[in-house]
N, C-alpha and C positions, 0 to 999 in steps of 0.2 A: 289930599290934588282934587279939585273937581276938572274934568274932561270932555268938554265938549262932542262929540262921535256924530257924524252921518253913515249910514250905513247901504252898503250896495249889496243884500242880499240875490242869490242863487250866480255870483261869478262862478267864473268858472275854474279859479283857485284863492285859496285865502291870502287877502295881504292889506298893511297895515301900512298908513303911509300917504301924505296929499296931504291937501287944504284945501279945503272945505266954509265960503264966507255968505254965515246962513243967518235971517233974520238975529238970530241971539246971539252973533258971534263969531271968531277963528272956529273950526270945528275940525279934526283929525279923521279925514275916510279910514275905514274901514269895510274891505270888501271880502265876504266870507259867500263862500261853497252852497251854505247850507237856507235851507227857504224859507221866507218869512210865514212858517207855520207852526200855530203850536209852542211860539218860544224858542224852537229851536236858532235863528237867523240871531234872539238876544243871549241862549248860552254860548252861537259860534265866536259872537262879537268881546264876549268877556274875555271868555281864550283867549283870540287873537290877541289885543291889547297887552294882555296878561303877559304874554309868551313877547309882544316886541316889546314893553318895558323892561325885561327881567319881573318884575316882580309873580309871587306864585298866585295862584288865579284864589285862591282865598283872599287876595288884598284888593282885590277887583268887584267895586257894587256898583248893580244897579241902582239910581235914583231918581231918578223922571226917566221916561219914553217908551213902557213897553214895549207899546202897542204903534212905536212911530217908529221911520228914521236917523230920527234928531234925537241921540239920546244924550241922557246926561248921567258922563261915568262918576263914580268915589272911590279913589287908587292913596290907600294905605300908606305909607313912607314920605322921608323926607323926602321937602322940595328939589335937595341938593343932589338927589339921584334921579330923580321920575326927569326933573330938568330940562337938565340936554341930553336927554334924551326925545321926549317927547319933540322937541325944535326942532333936530335932526328928520323927525317924521312927519314934521309940517311944512316942510320943504317940497 
């Protein structure tokens, strides 16, 4: 399953949840404490999304947007398990 994500680096704490209506479509908002330096924010986003969706970190991979605030992630797993969790987070 592919998920669009809007990253907010340098936040006071890591949080996953919220909706961002961007040019590519609806994206999940992910705030991370890590700064956008040398891929630290991207690594933190992958970890945060994995925890929020209840999957292993290795199940979440970056497809597009390594240096952008808008990222496309691939989450391995069944849509029946991930879909409802994602809908709750997009509120």
